[in-house]
C-alpha positions, 0 to 999 in steps of 0.5 A, a space after each residue: 809733604 814733598 813726596 810727589 815733588 818730582 811728579 809735581 803737585 798738580 795744585 801748583 801749576 806755576 811751579 809745574 810750568 817752571 819745572 818743565 821750562 828747566 827741562 826745555 832749557 836744558 835740552 836747548 843747552 841754555 844754562 842762562 835760561 835755567 838761571 832766570 827760571 831758578 831766580 823766578 822759582 826762588 822768588 816764589 819761595 821767598 814770597 810763599 809766606 805761610 805756605 811752607 809746602 810751596 816754599 820747600 817745593 821751590 827750594 827743591 826745584 831751585 836745587 834741581 835747576 843747579 844740578 841741571 846747570 852743573 851738567 851743562 857746564 861739566 867741563 868748567 870744573 869751578 862753575 860745575 863744582 859751585 853749582 853742585 855746592 849750591 844744590 847741596 847747601 839748599 837741600 841740606 837746609 830744606 831737609 832740616 825743615 822737612 825730612 823728605 825722601 825725594 829731596 834726600 835722593 836729590 841730595 845724594 845725586 848732587 853729592 855723587 855728581 860733585 865727587 867728580 870735582 873734588 879730588 881729595 874728597 871724592 871718596 867721602 862724597 861718593 859714600 855720602 851720596 850712597 848713604 843719602 840715597 839708601 836712606 831715601 829708599 828706606 823712607 820711600 821704597 816705591 817712589 819712582 823718582 827715588 828708585 830712579 836716583 838709586 839706579 842712576 847712582 849704581 850706574 854712575 858709581 865706579 865698581 871699585 867703590 860699590 857701583 854695579 851696572 847689572 843692579 842698576 838695570 833692575 832698579 831703573 826698569 823698576 823705576 820705569 814701571 813705577 813712573 808708568 803706574 803714576 800716570 793719570 788713569 787712561 793717559 798715555 802721556 809720560 810723566 815727568 822723569 819717565 823719559 830720562 829713566 829710559 835714557 839711563 836704561 839705554 846707557 846702562 845696557 850699552 855699558 853692559 854691551 847689549 846694544 840692541 836692548 840699549 837702542 830699544 830703550 833709547 827709542 822708547 825714551 825718545 818717543 816720550 821726549 822728542 826734544 831730549 838732547 841727551 837721548 838723541 846723543 846717546 842714540 847717535 853714539 850707539 
């Protein structure tokens, strides 16, 4: 199963390394580097042969790379929209083969992000994002990555179509606890996704007007991911 796709099965160090390189390239604002990593991931998927888990994990990470690329080119509407469409198509294909909660939560995030680029389809895409994430939460209520996506969805969605910043805080703080609980015994190293959860906790507190709580959350995140461009920018914006 892909259930641990976002904390990445330790038995696939090659894909784990490529996933970490996506984040390094994202923090360096290098969309071109993400593209070459994505192609390497797709190649692993194509040559996985009978190893369907490896093939599906590669598909999941290739979609994740597209989501990251869309964020880097957010001002280029056409490119961002195309990246997100690619993400959606890839994940829908994966979900036809394997009904997985994390892949479904990522699909929800891609639908939600794409709603910004489809004027006429925005409402439908927003609803589809909510539907996919709700189903993922039903499937895996204690999966840190799924709970995180659910919180991000509440943060990103406008209140008039069902978003709720106060509800987002509760979900994001719960996700942070779930991520911390998945660390190997005795390890103080943050797991993948943990620092970004604190970024969103900080952003949500800021949106709610609690600047001190926002600063504390962002500093927690920065200690986990000193290279994070997003966290540094959020701190500078307080």
